[in-house]
RODO-2510 file (C-alpha; in nm, 4 decimals, decimal comma):
residues 308
     n   res          X          Y          Z
     1     x   -11,4858    12,3841     1,4278
     2     x   -11,1739    12,1681     1,4189
     3     x   -11,1403    11,8701     1,1871
     4     x   -11,2222    11,5299     1,3393
     5     x   -10,9239    11,3531     1,4876
     6     x   -10,8353    10,9889     1,4536
     7     x   -10,5760    10,8401     1,6847
     8     x   -10,2041    10,8126     1,6105
     9     x   -10,0465    10,4790     1,5255
    10     x    -9,7540    10,5460     1,7589
    11     x    -9,7474    10,7005     2,1057
    12     x    -9,4392    10,7352     2,3284
    13     x    -9,4131    10,4306     2,5511
    14     x    -9,7244    10,2645     2,4070
    15     x    -9,7884    10,0007     2,1404
    16     x   -10,1179     9,9919     1,9503
    17     x   -10,2970     9,6587     1,9985
    18     x   -10,6613     9,7053     1,8976
    19     x   -10,9008     9,9275     1,7042
    20     x   -11,2758     9,9211     1,7601
    21     x   -11,5483    10,1265     1,5988
    22     x   -11,4606    10,4240     1,8167
    23     x   -11,1831    10,3309     2,0596
    24     x   -10,8228    10,2232     2,0224
    25     x   -10,6231    10,0351     2,2839
    26     x   -10,2515    10,0536     2,3522
    27     x   -10,0312     9,8665     2,5958
    28     x    -9,6878     9,9631     2,7307
    29     x    -9,4206     9,8792     2,4737
    30     x    -9,0711     9,7378     2,5206
    31     x    -8,8996    10,0754     2,5454
    32     x    -8,7654    10,2273     2,8695
    33     x    -9,0740    10,4521     2,8699
    34     x    -9,2979    10,1462     2,8446
    35     x    -9,1107     9,9740     3,1276
    36     x    -9,1567    10,2844     3,3407
    37     x    -9,5305    10,2759     3,2740
    38     x    -9,5517     9,9122     3,3865
    39     x    -9,3468     9,9864     3,6976
    40     x    -9,5722    10,2795     3,7828
    41     x    -9,9156    10,1373     3,7027
    42     x    -9,8857     9,7587     3,6680
    43     x   -10,0850     9,5829     3,3966
    44     x   -10,2627     9,8670     3,2207
    45     x   -10,3932     9,9726     2,8817
    46     x   -10,4339    10,3160     2,7300
    47     x   -10,7933    10,3635     2,6126
    48     x   -10,8222    10,6333     2,3454
    49     x   -11,1558    10,7616     2,2127
    50     x   -11,1357    10,8771     1,8523
    51     x   -11,3791    11,1069     1,6718
    52     x   -11,5035    10,8165     1,4622
    53     x   -11,8797    10,7664     1,4487
    54     x   -12,0563    10,4424     1,3617
    55     x   -12,4124    10,3549     1,2679
    56     x   -12,5745    10,0364     1,1413
    57     x   -12,2436     9,8517     1,1872
    58     x   -12,0504    10,0898     0,9612
    59     x   -11,7814    10,3370     1,0609
    60     x   -11,8799    10,6563     0,8833
    61     x   -11,6841    10,9389     0,7294
    62     x   -11,6047    11,2019     0,8350
    63     x   -11,5958    11,1748     1,2120
    64     x   -11,7509    11,4162     1,4608
    65     x   -11,4954    11,6757     1,5811
    66     x   -11,4502    11,6672     1,9578
    67     x   -11,6541    11,3509     2,0055
    68     x   -11,3660    11,1556     2,1562
    69     x   -11,3050    11,4255     2,4145
    70     x   -11,6751    11,4367     2,5074
    71     x   -11,6897    11,0583     2,5529
    72     x   -11,3769    11,0493     2,7684
    73     x   -11,4497    11,3536     2,9826
    74     x   -11,8114    11,2541     3,0419
    75     x   -11,7046    10,9010     3,1381
    76     x   -11,4560    11,0425     3,3876
    77     x   -11,7266    11,2688     3,5332
    78     x   -11,9648    10,9767     3,5785
    79     x   -11,6944    10,7486     3,7234
    80     x   -11,6477    11,0069     4,0001
    81     x   -12,0217    10,9995     4,0754
    82     x   -12,0257    10,6200     4,1000
    83     x   -11,7181    10,5366     4,3074
    84     x   -11,9244    10,4514     4,6154
    85     x   -12,1327    10,2017     4,4131
    86     x   -11,8696    10,0181     4,2103
    87     x   -11,4946    10,0439     4,1477
    88     x   -11,3844    10,1498     3,7998
    89     x   -11,0835    10,0764     3,5844
    90     x   -10,9333    10,4270     3,5598
    91     x   -10,5778    10,4504     3,6927
    92     x   -10,4559    10,7830     3,5541
    93     x   -10,5337    11,0611     3,3064
    94     x   -10,1640    11,1413     3,2608
    95     x   -10,1446    11,0516     2,8918
    96     x    -9,9353    11,1507     2,5872
    97     x   -10,0004    11,5024     2,4587
    98     x   -10,1239    11,3714     2,1223
    99     x   -10,4283    11,2158     2,2930
   100     x   -10,4721    11,4546     2,5846
   101     x   -10,8339    11,4862     2,6912
   102     x   -10,9472    11,1793     2,5001
   103     x   -10,7526    10,9014     2,6741
   104     x   -10,7389    10,7187     3,0079
   105     x   -10,4816    10,4824     3,1527
   106     x   -10,6907    10,1890     3,2757
   107     x   -10,6430     9,8688     3,4689
   108     x   -10,6597     9,5675     3,2405
   109     x   -10,9674     9,3675     3,3383
   110     x   -11,0882     9,0169     3,2652
   111     x   -11,4040     9,1324     3,0885
   112     x   -11,7355     8,9516     3,1127
   113     x   -11,8702     8,8566     2,7663
   114     x   -12,1984     9,0321     2,8420
   115     x   -12,3384     9,3751     2,7583
   116     x   -12,5175     9,4867     3,0752
   117     x   -12,8175     9,6961     2,9727
   118     x   -13,0632     9,8759     3,1997
   119     x   -13,3846    10,0200     3,0564
   120     x   -13,6142    10,2635     3,2283
   121     x   -13,8036    10,3544     2,9129
   122     x   -13,9201    10,1514     2,6159
   123     x   -13,7548    10,2231     2,2812
   124     x   -13,5096    10,0785     2,0307
   125     x   -13,4616     9,7017     2,0254
   126     x   -13,6597     9,6727     2,3496
   127     x   -13,9617     9,8290     2,1826
   128     x   -13,9276     9,5907     1,8872
   129     x   -13,9254     9,2885     2,1207
   130     x   -14,2203     9,4222     2,3161
   131     x   -14,4257     9,4758     2,0011
   132     x   -14,3602     9,1148     1,8975
   133     x   -14,4465     8,9435     2,2248
   134     x   -14,5209     9,1858     2,5070
   135     x   -14,1884     9,1271     2,6791
   136     x   -13,8204     9,2245     2,6654
   137     x   -13,5573     8,9522     2,7163
   138     x   -13,8265     8,7367     2,8744
   139     x   -13,9487     9,0059     3,1147
   140     x   -14,3248     9,0586     3,0674
   141     x   -14,4392     9,4211     3,0489
   142     x   -14,7853     9,5806     3,0785
   143     x   -15,0024     9,6101     2,7701
   144     x   -15,0444     9,9418     2,5931
   145     x   -14,6876    10,0713     2,6105
   146     x   -14,5615    10,2816     2,3206
   147     x   -14,2320    10,4226     2,1976
   148     x   -14,0911    10,6301     2,4830
   149     x   -14,3142    10,4894     2,7584
   150     x   -14,1668    10,4905     3,1067
   151     x   -14,1515    10,1390     3,2472
   152     x   -14,3092    10,0538     3,5846
   153     x   -13,9537     9,9966     3,7104
   154     x   -13,6127     9,9703     3,5421
   155     x   -13,5287     9,6286     3,3989
   156     x   -13,2036     9,4454     3,3276
   157     x   -13,1984     9,3381     2,9614
   158     x   -12,8547     9,1934     2,8843
   159     x   -12,7063     9,1278     2,5433
   160     x   -12,4457     8,8834     2,4190
   161     x   -12,1389     9,0625     2,2865
   162     x   -12,0977     9,0365     1,9107
   163     x   -11,7889     9,0445     1,6946
   164     x   -11,6861     9,3781     1,5436
   165     x   -11,9341     9,4659     1,2708
   166     x   -12,2119     9,2446     1,4075
   167     x   -12,5173     9,3291     1,6185
   168     x   -12,5239     9,2480     1,9891
   169     x   -12,8060     9,0012     2,0597
   170     x   -13,0522     9,0625     2,3436
   171     x   -13,0676     8,7559     2,5692
   172     x   -13,2577     8,6375     2,8742
   173     x   -13,1019     8,6525     3,2195
   174     x   -13,0761     8,2724     3,2178
   175     x   -12,8232     8,2991     2,9331
   176     x   -12,6069     8,5273     3,1476
   177     x   -12,6288     8,2750     3,4314
   178     x   -12,5177     7,9979     3,1968
   179     x   -12,2330     8,2157     3,0647
   180     x   -12,0795     8,3600     3,3825
   181     x   -12,2410     8,1627     3,6651
   182     x   -12,5303     8,2548     3,8969
   183     x   -12,3333     8,4597     4,1508
   184     x   -12,1615     8,6794     3,8924
   185     x   -12,4836     8,7135     3,6915
   186     x   -12,6753     8,8394     3,9951
   187     x   -12,3956     9,0838     4,0807
   188     x   -12,3860     9,2185     3,7242
   189     x   -12,7623     9,2657     3,7270
   190     x   -12,7655     9,4363     4,0664
   191     x   -12,4741     9,6661     3,9817
   192     x   -12,6253     9,7607     3,6458
   193     x   -12,9584     9,8564     3,8011
   194     x   -12,7850    10,0440     4,0841
   195     x   -12,5753    10,2464     3,8380
   196     x   -12,8834    10,3195     3,6285
   197     x   -13,0838    10,4327     3,9318
   198     x   -12,8069    10,6676     4,0466
   199     x   -12,7465    10,8097     3,6989
   200     x   -13,1169    10,8442     3,6183
   201     x   -13,1639    11,0569     3,9269
   202     x   -12,8609    11,2742     3,8544
   203     x   -12,9710    11,3274     3,4937
   204     x   -13,3318    11,4033     3,5893
   205     x   -13,2162    11,6783     3,8269
   206     x   -13,0537    11,8384     3,5218
   207     x   -13,3576    11,8131     3,2966
   208     x   -13,2365    11,5051     3,1120
   209     x   -13,4028    11,1637     3,0871
   210     x   -13,1753    10,8599     3,0870
   211     x   -13,3858    10,6156     2,8874
   212     x   -13,1385    10,3270     2,8900
   213     x   -12,7694    10,2560     2,9182
   214     x   -12,5177     9,9851     2,8364
   215     x   -12,2403     9,8995     3,0820
   216     x   -11,9423     9,6664     3,0687
   217     x   -11,7818     9,4988     3,3669
   218     x   -11,4744     9,2885     3,4277
   219     x   -11,2890     9,1300     3,7149
   220     x   -10,9831     9,3131     3,8447
   221     x   -10,7112     9,0435     3,8493
   222     x   -10,5379     9,2209     4,1387
   223     x   -10,8318     9,2710     4,3755
   224     x   -11,0769     9,0148     4,2386
   225     x   -11,3511     9,2777     4,2465
   226     x   -11,6100     9,3154     3,9718
   227     x   -11,5158     9,6493     3,8183
   228     x   -11,6821     9,8962     3,5833
   229     x   -11,4868     9,9303     3,2583
   230     x   -11,4952    10,0814     2,9110
   231     x   -11,6962    10,4058     2,8852
   232     x   -11,9910    10,4859     3,1066
   233     x   -12,3129    10,6844     3,0561
   234     x   -12,2071    10,8643     2,7387
   235     x   -12,4246    10,9510     2,4385
   236     x   -12,2660    10,6525     2,2608
   237     x   -12,3613    10,4011     2,5303
   238     x   -12,6873    10,5567     2,6518
   239     x   -13,0038    10,7249     2,5309
   240     x   -13,0421    11,0726     2,6776
   241     x   -13,3574    11,2737     2,6054
   242     x   -13,4516    11,6304     2,7001
   243     x   -13,7112    11,5928     2,9761
   244     x   -13,9131    11,8932     2,8624
   245     x   -13,9672    11,7377     2,5172
   246     x   -14,0586    11,3845     2,6319
   247     x   -14,3768    11,2676     2,4626
   248     x   -14,4494    10,8928     2,4535
   249     x   -14,5851    10,7591     2,1289
   250     x   -14,3139    10,8887     1,8983
   251     x   -13,9343    10,8843     1,8677
   252     x   -13,7805    11,1242     2,1193
   253     x   -13,5278    11,3981     2,0398
   254     x   -13,1940    11,2796     2,1725
   255     x   -12,8408    11,3851     2,2599
   256     x   -12,6592    11,1247     2,0549
   257     x   -12,5933    11,0064     1,7006
   258     x   -12,9612    10,9478     1,6275
   259     x   -12,9396    11,2491     1,3991
   260     x   -12,6835    11,0541     1,1930
   261     x   -12,9036    10,7435     1,1854
   262     x   -13,2047    10,9477     1,0781
   263     x   -13,0131    11,1082     0,7922
   264     x   -12,8717    10,7746     0,6740
   265     x   -13,2202    10,6227     0,6518
   266     x   -13,3736    10,9289     0,4848
   267     x   -13,4140    10,9668     0,1064
   268     x   -13,1595    11,2500     0,1219
   269     x   -12,8717    11,0067     0,1845
   270     x   -12,9529    10,7818    -0,1111
   271     x   -12,8167    10,4822     0,0835
   272     x   -12,9779    10,1418     0,0571
   273     x   -12,9411     9,9998     0,4080
   274     x   -13,0279     9,6491     0,2880
   275     x   -12,7345     9,6378     0,0470
   276     x   -12,3641     9,5892     0,1055
   277     x   -12,2935     9,9391    -0,0191
   278     x   -12,0756    10,1684     0,1914
   279     x   -12,2767    10,4527     0,3462
   280     x   -12,2224    10,7940     0,1879
   281     x   -12,0097    11,0649     0,3473
   282     x   -12,1902    11,2680     0,6108
   283     x   -12,2796    11,6228     0,4996
   284     x   -12,1236    11,9105     0,6912
   285     x   -12,4550    12,0134     0,8483
   286     x   -12,5180    11,6598     0,9802
   287     x   -12,1684    11,6539     1,1315
   288     x   -12,2161    11,9966     1,2917
   289     x   -12,5586    11,9208     1,4369
   290     x   -12,4441    11,5847     1,5738
   291     x   -12,1439    11,7520     1,7338
   292     x   -12,3735    12,0091     1,8936
   293     x   -12,5808    11,7299     2,0472
   294     x   -12,2784    11,5644     2,2073
   295     x   -12,1559    11,8947     2,3481
   296     x   -12,5053    11,9827     2,4723
   297     x   -12,5306    11,6505     2,6548
   298     x   -12,2002    11,7181     2,8298
   299     x   -12,3020    12,0732     2,9214
   300     x   -12,6451    11,9775     3,0557
   301     x   -12,5167    11,6879     3,2632
   302     x   -12,1987    11,8389     3,4076
   303     x   -12,2943    12,2070     3,4109
   304     x   -11,9713    12,2851     3,2287
   305     x   -11,8868    12,3634     2,8672
   306     x   -11,6138    12,1848     2,6726
   307     x   -11,3856    12,3875     2,4474
   308     x   -11,3147    12,1421     2,1662
***
């Protein structure tokens, strides 16, 4: 197993402009190579997925080897399956060798300040809301649902984007209307549910349940079209469960970093989540098992194995 990779500070023709919990963004620099990139692609950014892993608003150490490649390659696979539903921001995968496999050249979008979430199953923050008042973001749900219950139909449960290091806040649809206007809000809702429906069916055919997913959209300044951006339908942005192990009434086994979260909140980690203390380093076995889950998700969904 290779060591986890971060992303380089310098890339030929590109200037680093932003670091998130997992991704780094670059824009063409002032060099001849950067000018050539602008001439070729227009207003673009290079989106690079690192191997960093975050939980409970902390970036943890070490990262998960190969995670950035899984996130990028799975996003590209899903973008291809969704092109008839919604345009996406990918322009090219011709990227510098140092970030090959984990980077995409993407159209710069005017992003909507909304996390577009579709839920087909009840868990996570949606379950917590339901247990408090029988609804999720103002949408009433039937009584008697438990952790992992399938909903009568998928629901759109948006969230307001938070600053780096803060939690996104679930909000009612009316807040989205007030933020982006009624026409855009309805389009974001309809697109989110359409993407979820398509992806849920594809995943189910492969023995995987797509419990929920978070999408991000922006407006393409060239075409004016609402466009799918960021990553899409990865284990970082979605909850994937093995269909043959689904059992409502308990937490479900998953193909994501839940294994990391579970270890952090276990007595074995010794971390007090309520304090300001930095989380401890992840043990080698936690890193390896989390990596296996990401690779298994990619293999089950695409039918291909990744050599990373």
